[in-house]
N, C-alpha and C positions, 0 to 999 in steps of 0.2 A: 560359651558364650563368646560373642563377637567383640572383638577390640577396636577401639581407636589408638593409634599410636604415633609416634612423632618423626618428624624429619630433621635432618642437621643438614645446615647450609655451608659445610666446609669448603674453602675457594678452589678444593681440588676438584670438586663433584662438576658433572654434566650439567649444561646450561638448559634448562626450562624444560622443554617438552621431550628434549633429546635425553633426558636422565629417565631411565627405568623407576627409579624411584620416585619422581616427581609424578610420572604417567600411573603407576598404582597407588598412590597415594590419592590423587586426584579421583580414580576411579572408585575408590571405597568412601571417598568424602566429596561429593559434586560441589559443595560451597568452597572449598579449598580453590584458592586465586594462586596459578602458578605463574611465576615472573619470568620472561623469556630471557634476562639477563642473569638470574639469580642462580647459583650453583647448587643443586639437589645431589649431595653426596651420600646420605646414608638414611635408612629406613630402621628405627630400632623398634624390637618387638622384644617385652622382658619388663621386669621390675628395677632395672639401673635406675639409680636417682637421677642421673644426667638428663634422661630422657625418657621417664616411666609410662608404661600403658595404662590405658582406662576402659572399664567395660562399656560398651557404645550405650547400652540401655540405661544404665543407671548413672553414668559419671565416675564410679567408685574406681578409685586406683587398683589395680591388678593385685599388687602388694598387700593392701587390705584384705581384699577377698581372699587371699592365700592365708593372711594371718588368723583369719575368722575360721577357716576350714583347712586347716593344716593337711587333713587327710587327703585332700585333692592332688597332694606331691606325691602321694604313695610311700608307703612304707620303708622301701629300701631307699628312697631319695632322703628320705627325712633321717635314717639313721646315720647316712653318710654325710649329709650337708646341714642338717637342723631343718629347721622350718622355713626354708627359703628356696627359691628358685635359682638352681646353680648356673644356669646357662643364660646367655644373651643372643637372639637372631637378628640378624642384619639383612637387609638389601643394600649393596652397594653400586654406585655408578660413577666409574672412576674417567676423568678426563684428563689429568696430569697428574704426575708422577706423586705418590705420598712419600713422606719422608723415609730416609734409612733409618730402620727402628728394630728394636727386638723388645719383647714383652717378657718380662722378669719372671722367675721362677718363685714359687710360693716363700721359700725362705727368703730369698732377696726381696721380694714385694714386701715382704713384713718388715725388714730392714729400711729399706725405702721410705715406706710409708711413716715409720717412726722417726726416721730423721728429716724429712721433707714433705709433712704432709699435705702441704700448699699443693706441689708438684704431683706427687704420687698418692692419689686420694683415697685409696683402699688398700688392705693388706693382701690382696687375692692375686693369684697367677692368673695369666691370660693366653693361654694356649689358643689357637683357633685353626680353622681350615673354612677353605671358600671352594665352592661348586660354581663354576663357570656358567651363567645363563648365554654369554656372547662369548667371542674370542676376547679371550682374558691375557694379560701380558703381567709378569711381575718377576722380580727378582728373588732368589729365595735361596738361603743355606750357602754355605762357601764349595766351590768349584771343588773338583779333584785338584790335589796339590798339584800334578804334573802340568795341568792347564794353567793354573796360577802361576806356575814356575816360566812358563812359555810367556806367557803375559809380561810377567817381570823381567824377562831376558830380552825380549822384542820391542816392546814400547818403552822408547828411550824415556819419554816424559813422566812415565810411570815409574820407570826406576831413579829417575832425579827427585821424584818425590816421597820415594820410600826411603832414599837415602842410598848411594852406591854401594857402599861399604856392607851395609845390612842386606842390600839385595844379592849380592855375590854371595853371602853367607847362605842365604836361603836358596840360591839356584845350585849352588854346588853341596848343599846341605854339610857344610864346615863348622864342625864345633857346637852344633846346635841339632836337636831333633827337628825334622821336618814341622810338626806343629807348633813348635815353640817358636821357629824362625818364623813360620806363618803369622804367628800371633803379633811377634815384634813387627814385621813388617807392616802389617794391617794398622797396628797402632801409631805407627811412625806415620803413615800415611795420613790419618784421621787427625793427625795433631801437628800436621805440617803447617808451617807459618802462612797466614793467607796472601801474602805478596807473593809467596812462591807458588801457590796454587794460581793464582790468577795468571802468573807469567807462563807456567809450562801448560796451562790450558789454552792460552794464546798461542804458543807454539804449536800446540798440537792441532787447532782447527787448521791454522795454516798449512802444515803438513799434510792433513787429510784433504785440502783443497786440491792439492797437486799428486794425488795418489791414484791410480786406477781403480776400478770397481772391485776386483777382486781383492787387491791391498787393502781397500777402505773395510770390506767385509771381514777379513782376516782381525782387522785391530778394532772391529766394532764402531766404527766411525759413525755411521748411521745414529745408531742409539746413544753415543756421547753427544752427538749435535744436537739430538731431539732435548735430552736433558738439559743440555746447557741452554737451550732457547729458552726452557722453563724456570731454569736457577743459575744465570750466568755466573761463573767464577765460583761454584759452590763445590766444595771437594768430594760432596756424594758422587759427582759426575765420573771420578775414577773408581768408584767401587763396583762399577760394572765387570772390572777384570777380577774382582774377588768372589763375586757372587754368581750362582747361576742363574741364565736368564732362561724363563720357562715361558713358553705360550700355551696356553689351555684351549682345547675347541670345548663347545657348550658340553656339559654335563661331565667333565674331567674336574677332579678337586686335588687341591694342593693343600697338604696339613703344614703346620707351622708350630712346632713345640716350643716350649720354654726356651728363652736364652738363644734363639735362631735368628740371625739377622734376616730381613726382609726388606721390599717394599714393592707395592704393588702398583703398577704403570699406567694400565687403561683396562677398559672393559666392563661390563656388568656381571655380579655375582651375589649368590647368596652365601653368606657368612655366619658360622656358629663360634661361639667362644665362652670361656668361662665368664662369670658376670662380674667383669672388671673392665677398666677403661684405663690400666697402667700402660703406659708407652714409654721407651727411654729413646731419645731421638739423637742423630749424629749428623743428618746431612740431609741434602734438598729438601729443606723446609725454612720459612721463615720463622718458625717456633723457638723456643729454648732448647739447645742442643747440650747434651750432658753427655760428652765424649768419653770421659774417663770411666764413667760407670759402663756405657756401653761397650765398651773395650775390655773391660774386666769382667763382665758378666757372660759373654759370649763363650759356646761350647766350643768352638774353631774345629767343630766335626765337618769333614770333606767328603761330598758324595756327589755322584752325578744326579743331575736334574730330575731325571723318571723316577730316582728313588724319594723324591720328595712328594710324588703323588699319593692319593691314599685312594687305594682300590676298594669299590663297592661289594658287599655281598648281596647276590640276588635273591630276595625272599620270594618272589613269584614274577611272573612275566610282565607286571606292572610296576613293582616295587624293588628299589636299590636302597640297601643301608649303610650309610657313610658312617663307621665307627672308628675313631681315633683310640689309641692306646692309653685311654684314661677315662675316669668315670663321669666327669662335668658334662658332656654333652655327644649327642649323636644327631643324625639328619637323615630322615628317610625321604627319598625322592620318589614321588607317585606319579605316574602318568598312565592316564586311563583313556583309552579311544572311547569317542561317543558311540560307536557302533555296540561298544558293551553295555550300553542303558544304565547299568549300577554296577557299584564297586563297594563290597565291604572291607573295611579298612580295620586291620585287627588292632585288639586293645595293647597298650602298653605299660609297664609297671609304673611309670613316670608320669607326672603331668606332662603336657605338650604344648607348643604353640604351631599353628598351622598358617602358612600363608598361600594364596591361590595366586600363581603367576599367569596362568592362562586358562580359558574354557569356562564353563557355567554348569551349574547343576544345583541341586540342594542338598543339604547336610542338616538333620534334625530339624526339617522345616525352614530353616534359614537358607534362602536363594545365594547363594556364592558366586562368585565372579573373580575376574582379576582384582587384586587388590584386597579381596576379603582376608581378614586376620582373624583366627579364631583359638579360644584356648579350650582345653580339653582336661578335665581331671584324670588322674591315672585309672587305669584299669577297665576304660571305657571303651567299647567298641563301638564306632561308626560307621554310618553308610550313606554314600554319595550315590544318589538317585536323581532320573529325569537329566541326565547328561545330554547338553545340545551341541556342545563344542567340546574337543579334546580339551582333557583336563589336566593341567600340570600343577601340582602343590609339592610344597615341601613342609615336613613337620619334623621339629626340633624337640628333643627330649633328653633327659640324663642318661647316661650311659652306664647304668648300675645292673647287678646281675640280680636276679631274683633271689628272694630269700628261702633258704631251704626249710 
């Protein structure tokens, strides 16, 4: 069944028809008016109450359809998650940096929801991954410790923000484990008084203006200046020295587990996650910052940027499966050349949501094109026929094993 889905106009989204979110939504809903100065940030596909999807033909909420027909979910999904869709699929169009954030693990999410239900609106965890549609840029996970040490040692303003004594202990590994010293440095930085942050950023920008190109590159000047232009005097500008800076090319994927710090910076992607909207923010945002919670919940696991990438499994020449190490969700990327004419998409043991990103054809007599979004019950095989242009689509589902 075809779905009507909703867009979110968060202020960091791309404007008007520069946004892939707006373009896809307009193609599927011709009467939708795109405002040229409106930021179209996210397209949500699923049953989350913040922006639920509806069956296009009847107007019925997808959540009601599932409630009436729980077998649609698939028996392995029902056994693991009950009678609800466990994932949320999105398209994102990022024009400026999202907040420095992390998504809580299940146990932390339950505590936060119980303590502050107005801020943390559900008790679920929110691991996620993004598959780049365009060149896509992000901060994700802590850099290798030796890299962080080099920045703390060589960037004077960062050392001042962290605190000279603590920085020295971290650099020399004096009296603390490296991980504990890094944790203390990060928390000290994130809780630095605002007047000091403002002053050190001012000094830093002046210094950058006098450095040559190579020295500017070593100290990440272009990235810091860009973030400063978006969020002046924000402590999040300094986070670039602790987190990996990753640039994905189209079709590369980035996995972000629970309690891992990250921030998307620019580009368009397909994103899939557990069905939650829990976010703990601490910088690069005008929204509420819960710095103590963020600093307490992080894993402080250091690894190089390439280890954050999620490698797909090749199912056939046209089909790649991106499956993270948890049962809530997986995504299949399917690209079918027009010369093939038709292609049979295998059945899955989970209900799934499919979005067409490009091309056109027919699925179950429905003419599909860029922007078309479909819901499929579990165990349904379907075929795309009459392909007139190369088709690119993404299919989200639960990542549950078959029953024995």
